[in-house]
N, C-alpha and C positions, 0 to 999 in steps of 0.2 A: 180267812185271815186278812186283815186290812192294815196298811201303813198310815194310820191316822195320828192323832196327838200321841197316842201310845198304841202298841199293837192290840188289836181286837180280834177275838176268835168267836165265831158263832156256829152253832150246830143244832141238830134236832135230837131230843132225848126220847128214847123208846122204852124207858124203864117200866112204864105202865102197860106195855103191850108186847113184851118179849121181842122176837126177832121179825115180826110181821111188818111189812111196809105200809100197812093200813092200820087204823085204830088210833087210840089216844097217843099223840106225840106233842111235846112242847118245843118251842124255839127258845134256845138259851144263848147267852153271851158271857164272855169273860174278858177282862182287860188286864194289861200289864203296864206298869210304870217304870220298869227297869229293863227294857229291851228283852223281855221274855224270861228273865230269871225267876220271877214269881208272878202269880196270877191271882186275880180276885176270885171269890167264890162264884159259881154259876148263878146267873140271874135271869128270870123270865123276861124275854123281850116284849111279850104281850100276853095278858091273861088268857087262859084257855079253859074256862069253867065247863064248857060243853064237851070237852074231851075230843076235840076234832084232830084230824091229822095235819100237823104243821109240816109241810115238806121242807127239805133242806134250805135253811135261810141263805140267800145269796146276795152279797152286798157289793156296791161300788162306791168309792169315795170321790167326791168332786175335789180335785187337788187345788182348785182356785179358791173355794170357800171352806173346805174342810167338812162339808156336810156329808154324812153317810146316808146312802139310800139302800134300803134292805128289802128285798122281795121275799115273800113267803107264799107258796102255793097251798091253799087250804083245801084239804081233801082232794088235791090234784085237780080241782075244778075251778076254784076261785083264785085270783091273783091279787094279793094285797101288797101295798107298798107303804113302808114306814120310813122315817128319817130321824136322824139324830144330829144335833149340832155341838155336842159336848163329848165326842169320842166314844159314844155308845153307852154312857151312863144313864141317859134318859132317852125315851123313844116317843115319837108322836103317835097319835091314833092312826090306824091304818086307812089308806085310801084304797077303795076297791076299783081296780083297773081291769076287771074281767071283761067288760064289754069292749074295751079298747084292744086288749092283748090276746084274747082267746076267740078266734073266728069260729063261725059255725062249722061243724065237722071235726073240730079238735075235741076229742073225747077226754083226754087227760094231758096235763101240762106239768113239766118238771123243770125247775130252774137249777143252775149251778152244775157241779158243786164248787168249782173254783170261783174266787172273787172276780168281779169285773175289772176293767181297766179304763183309763182316760186316754182317748185317742186324739192326737194332734192332727187337726184337719189341714194344716199347712197355710191357712189364711188368717191366723190369729184366733180361730175358733177351736173349741174342744168338743169331743163327743164322749159321753158316758155310755159305756157299752158292756154287755155281759152276755153269757151263753144260756140257752135253754133248749129243750127238746119236747116233742109232743107226739101223741099217738092219736090216730083217728083216720079220717079220709086222706090226710096229707102227713104221713109219718116223716120224722127226721129232725135234724138239728137246725137251729136258727139263732139269730141274735136279737137282743132287745136294746134299744138305744134312745138317748135323749141328746138334743143339740141345744137345749135351752136351760141347762143346769137343773134338770130334773122336773121342770114344770110339766112337760108333756113327754110321752114315750110312745114308740111304735116298734113293730117287728121288722126285722130284715127278712130276706127271702129264705125259704127252706133250702137247705144245702143237700144235694144228692150225694150218695144214694140214700134210700129210705131207712137203711139200717143204722144210720148214725144216731148215737145217743148222747150221753153226757159229753160236754165239750168245754174247751178253755181257749183263751185268746191271747195273742201277743202282737205288738206292733214294732216294726223296724221302718227304716227309710223307704223300703221297697213296698210296704203295704202291711196288711193285717193277716196273720196266720192263725188258723183254727186247728187245734188238735182235738180229735174226737174218738170215742170208743165206738167200735163197730159191733152192734148187738146181735147175737144169734141165739143166746140162751140155750146152747147145747155144748157138747164137748168136742165137736169137730175142729180140725186143725185149719180152719179158715182164718185169714188175717183179721186181727182184732184192733188194729191201730190204724188211723188215717190222718192225713194232713190235707187241709184245703187252704186256698189263698184268695185274698180279696184285694182289688185295686181301687175300690170305692169306699174305703174306710169301714168295711164290715157290713155293708148292706147286702151284697151278694158275694158268693164264693164259687170257685171252681169246684168240680166234683171231688169228693174225698179220694185221696191217693194212698193206697196201702203199701206201696213198694219201698218206702223210705226207711223202714226199721229193720235192724239185724235180727234174724231169727223170728220175725213176726210169724205166728200169731200172738203169743203171750196170753195170759189169763183173761177171761171174759170179765173185765172190770174197768171202771172209771180210772182215769189217771190225772195227775197234776201237771201243769205246763206253765212255764214262764220264760221270759226273755230279759236278759240284763247284761249290759256291758259287752255286747257282741256275741253272747252265748245264749243258746236255747237249752232248756233243761226240761226233762219229762221224768216223772216218778210214777211207778205203777207196780202192782204185782206182776211178775214176769215168768210165771211157770207156764207149762203147756196147759191148754184149756182142760184136757182130760185129768189133769192133776190138781185142779182147783186154784184158788187165789192164795198164793204165797210167794216168797222170794221177792220182797219189795226192793226194787232196784232203781237207781237214778241214772239216766243217761244224759250226756252232754253233747251238744253240736255247736261248732263254730259257725256263725252266720256267714254265708257266702253270697255277697251281693244282696243282703237283706233276707235271704232265703235260708231254710234249714239245709245244712250240709250233711256230712257223715256223722253218725252217732258213735260215741264211745262211753264206756262206763265211767262214772265219777269215782275217783279213788276214795276208798273208805265207805262207799255206798253201793257196792256191787257184790253182794246185796247189802242194803242197810239193815234188813232183817230177813232171815231165811225162812222163818215160820209163817203161819197163816197171817195174811194181811189183806186189807180191803181198800176202802176209799181213802182219798188223801187230798191235800191242797198244799201249795208252796207259796212262799212270799219272801222277798228281799226287804228287810226293815230299813226305813229311812234313818234310823238312829246311827247306823254305822256303814251301810252300803258295802260291807265286807263279808257279811254272813247271810245265810238265808234260813228260814224256818221251814220245816216239813211237819205237817200234822197228818197223821195216818191212823187208821183203825188197825190194831195189832192184837193177835191172839184169837181165841175161839169166842168171838163176839156173839155168835149164834147159839152157843152153848152157855152163855152167861159169864164167861171168864175172860173177855176181852177188855182192852183199854183203849182210850184215845191218846196216842203218844205224840208228844211234841219234841222234836229234835232240832237243834240249831247246828248248822254246818258251815264251814268256811267256803266261800266262793272260790272257784279255781283262780289261781294267781294271774294267769294270762291265757287268753284264748288260743294263743299259739302253742301252749303246752299240751293241748288236748289232741291226741293222735287218733286217727280213725281206727275203728275196731273191725277185725275180720268178721264176716257173717258166718254163723254157725248154727247148727240145730241139735247139738249134742249135750246141752247144758244140764240135762237131768238123766242122762243115760251113760252107762259104761260101755266100752272104754271112753275116757275123756281125752279129747284132742289137746295137744299142748298149746294150740292156738285159740282154745276156747276163751271167749270174752267173759264167761260166767264163772270160771274156776281158775285158780292158780295152776301153773304147770305141775305135773306130778314129779316130785323130786325128793331129796333128802329131808326137806322141811315139811312135806305133806303128811297129813294124818287122815285116817279114816274115822269118821264119827257117825253116830246114829242120826239119821234123818227120817222124817215121816212122810209117807205118801198120803195123799188125800183122796178119799172115795166120795162118791156123789150121793150117799144115802144118809147124811147127817141130819141134824135138826133143821126143820124148815126147808128141806131139800138142798141144803148147803153141804159142802164137803165136810167129812169127819176125818179124823186121823186113824191110820191103820197101825199095825205093829211096826216097830222100828225096822228100817231096812238099811243096808250098807250102801252108802253113797260117798263119793269123794267130796269132802267138805272143806 
């Protein structure tokens, strides 16, 4: 999602290839002229007659010129850059930046999935910057940035530890914060969320810190991250790793000295969706600066029954109204503590409803649903 002349949403389409991460995938875009109420039909960003794998298209908008720069990793080996000067209606031919942005030893590269940001350098200059990660001799997350309005691009330093995967960025007066998934590809209850901090505008970062999230680990999945009006927000599936990707929840933190403080659930979005949910992105639209968009994969996408869901929510009225949540680890187990941040307290208004557990032997190695089980909902 991008806040350009009108909201723009870009994604990759897997319809020709089922749920596999490799194979024929196209890069698509849709635009809206009414602040997200209605959207154009999906349009190809660039023709793909050879049936190549177009990785998740990841864009950043130059707020000085309105130009959109969109990166696509082709077959996870080549790095293409396209641009649009009319809000995503038309796109340039791609520039191949592989020789510049893929050093020897990087076997596969992945951009996104959150849109990039424009960083204020404090001297009147601006930096276009976005997140990426790579596998090879030097695994981990990194940034890609330009200080000359997209003419040239280069990589930042790889952020430790090596398990950092998909990441997102936000800037405050104190510096640039990176939110990243910690990738283990197993069901162990190791921390799955990390924050890193940069004081050089996103070139290098501190090591990823996993101690800041209540009830970490959370599901093994990418998450959306943004900062606006003194608030940080992160959205992600927040079940236990052994239970699969579900329970999409948005957490909010009041910035403390430009840094992330304590996290609390966003009212009305804890969870936003309790069922199976996957990757996502978030954006505050410039049309009102009072709401934000959440786009997330919802439902059994690996079984062919999922959707790409767009939800528009009101921003919290005041940063001071967000209270810190107690840390707990009981959100999917009975009995439920009255202090649980994931469930309302058990009382006269509580109901028991059927919920579904997720097992690890579904299509493509992804979770499938088991029989309904009684959980406090």
